[in-house]
C-alpha positions in Angstrom: -11.5 -12.7 -2.7 -13.1 -9.3 -2.2 -12.8 -7.2 0.9 -15.9 -5.6 2.5 -15.0 -2.4 0.7 -15.0 -4.1 -2.7 -11.3 -4.1 -3.6 -9.9 -7.5 -4.6 -7.2 -8.9 -2.3 -4.9 -11.8 -3.0 -5.0 -14.4 -0.3 -1.2 -14.8 -0.6 -0.7 -11.1 0.1 1.7 -10.9 3.1 -0.2 -7.9 4.5 -3.1 -10.3 5.3 -0.8 -12.3 7.6 0.2 -9.1 9.3 -3.5 -8.1 9.6 -4.3 -11.4 11.3 -1.4 -10.9 13.7 -2.7 -7.4 14.4 -6.2 -8.7 15.0 -5.1 -11.5 17.4 -2.6 -9.4 19.3 -3.3 -5.7 18.8 -1.4 -4.8 22.0 1.8 -5.5 20.2 3.1 -2.1 19.2 0.2 -0.2 20.9 0.7 3.2 22.3 2.3 3.2 25.8 -0.5 5.3 27.2 -2.6 2.2 27.4 -0.1 0.5 29.9 -2.3 1.3 33.0 -5.2 -0.6 31.3 -3.0 -3.7 31.2 -1.5 -3.6 34.6 -2.6 -0.7 36.8 -0.1 0.5 39.4 3.1 -1.1 38.0 6.1 0.5 36.4 6.9 -2.5 34.2 7.5 -1.6 30.5 4.8 -2.2 28.1 6.6 -5.2 26.5 6.8 -6.9 29.9 3.1 -6.2 30.6 1.7 -7.9 27.6 4.2 -10.7 27.5 3.5 -11.8 31.0 -0.3 -11.9 30.7 -2.5 -14.5 28.9 -4.1 -13.2 25.7 -7.6 -13.8 27.0 -6.9 -11.6 30.0 -5.3 -8.9 27.8 -8.4 -9.0 25.6 -10.7 -8.6 28.6 -8.6 -5.7 30.0 -8.6 -3.9 26.7 -12.3 -4.6 26.0 -11.7 -6.6 22.9 -14.2 -9.2 21.7 -12.9 -12.5 20.5 -14.3 -12.8 17.0 -13.3 -13.8 13.5 -11.4 -10.9 11.9 -13.1 -9.2 8.9 -11.3 -9.2 5.6 -9.7 -5.7 5.5 -9.9 -3.4 2.6 -6.9 -1.8 1.0 -7.3 1.4 3.1 -7.1 -0.5 6.4 -4.1 -2.5 5.1 -2.4 0.8 4.2 -3.2 2.2 7.7 -1.7 -0.8 9.3 1.6 -0.3 7.4 1.9 3.3 8.5 4.3 4.5 11.3 2.7 6.1 14.4 3.7 9.5 13.2 2.1 8.9 9.7 -1.1 7.7 11.4 -1.4 11.0 13.2 -0.7 12.9 10.0 -3.5 11.1 8.3 -5.9 12.1 11.1 -4.9 15.7 10.6 -5.3 15.5 6.8 -8.7 13.9 7.1 -9.9 16.5 9.6 -8.7 19.3 7.3 -10.6 17.9 4.4 -13.8 17.8 6.5 -13.3 21.1 8.4 -11.3 23.8 6.7 -8.4 25.3 8.8 -8.8 22.9 11.7 -5.3 21.6 11.2 -3.7 24.8 9.8 -0.8 25.1 12.2 -0.1 21.3 11.9 0.1 21.0 8.1 2.3 22.5 5.4 0.8 24.9 2.9 0.8 22.3 0.1 -0.9 19.8 2.3 -3.7 22.3 3.2 -4.1 23.1 -0.6 -4.3 19.3 -1.3 -7.0 19.0 1.4 -9.0 21.9 -0.1 -8.9 20.4 -3.6 -10.0 17.0 -2.2 -12.8 18.6 -0.2 -14.1 20.5 -3.3 -13.9 17.3 -5.4 -15.7 15.2 -2.8 -18.5 17.6 -1.9 -18.5 21.2 -3.0 -20.3 23.6 -0.8 -21.5 22.6 2.7 -20.2 19.6 4.6 -22.5 17.9 7.0 -19.7 17.3 9.6 -21.0 17.5 13.1 -18.4 18.1 15.8 -18.4 19.7 19.2 -16.9 23.2 19.5 -13.2 23.2 20.5 -12.4 19.8 19.1 -9.0 19.8 17.5 -7.8 18.0 14.3 -6.6 14.7 15.7 -9.6 13.9 17.9 -11.9 14.8 14.9 -9.9 12.6 12.6 -10.1 9.8 15.1 -13.9 10.3 15.5 -14.2 10.0 11.7 -12.0 6.9 11.7 -14.2 5.4 14.4 -17.3 6.0 12.3 -15.7 4.4 9.3 -14.5 1.2 11.0 -16.5 -1.7 12.2 -16.7 -1.7 16.1 -14.4 -4.7 16.5 -11.8 -3.1 14.2 -12.0 0.2 16.0 -11.5 -1.5 19.4 -8.1 -2.7 18.1 -7.1 0.4 16.0 -7.7 2.8 18.9 -4.9 1.1 20.9 -2.4 2.5 18.4 -3.2 6.1 19.3 -2.6 7.9 22.6 -5.3 7.1 25.0 -6.2 10.8 25.8 -6.5 11.4 22.1 -8.9 8.5 21.7 -11.0 9.7 24.6 -11.1 13.3 23.3 -12.4 12.0 20.0 -14.8 9.5 21.4 -18.2 10.5 20.0 -20.0 9.1 23.1 -18.4 11.8 25.1 -20.0 14.6 23.0 -22.8 15.1 25.5 -22.2 18.6 26.7 -23.5 20.2 23.5 -25.6 19.2 20.5 -23.3 18.4 17.6 -23.8 20.8 14.8 -23.5 20.6 11.0 -20.8 22.8 9.7 -19.5 24.2 6.4 -16.0 23.4 5.2 -14.8 26.6 6.9 -15.8 25.1 10.3 -18.7 27.5 10.9 -22.2 26.2 11.6 -24.5 25.7 8.6 -28.1 24.8 8.0 -29.3 27.1 10.8 -28.0 24.7 13.5 
């Protein structure tokens, strides 16, 4: 069986069972910043909130469509296996590959060097990455992740990042200024 990204997956792979669990109940293990979405005005713990509500109500409160889960690719299965700290690190690395020095204070020198080598290998010269001025590494990484994922998968994945971070990287909120193309150094290119 092939995933949408073309990599073969074994139907007996235990990661697929975990993916299905994640798809059906993405609120399990989600970031606590989404608690008010589940039950506004209470001080119950997150575990209490999702355990005491019917799944259909949880899906409605979290704006999740009930649909058949897509077959995940290897990259999404790897994402699912990461810890919350590793997921944020991946956002920083992706942002640094796309926009040079955007994550400089957050990454070690060898990580930044790895990002530069990867950026040169993927697309030497100018990168057509549009992002609003002042956007930091994590929101930019999330915006790129959102563009890469199908909408239904993004609706679930976003729950595993801090809500303010998701909202900062939400491309729909980039209305104050026209997104500009940039070079790998983060400066505008193409006369934009």
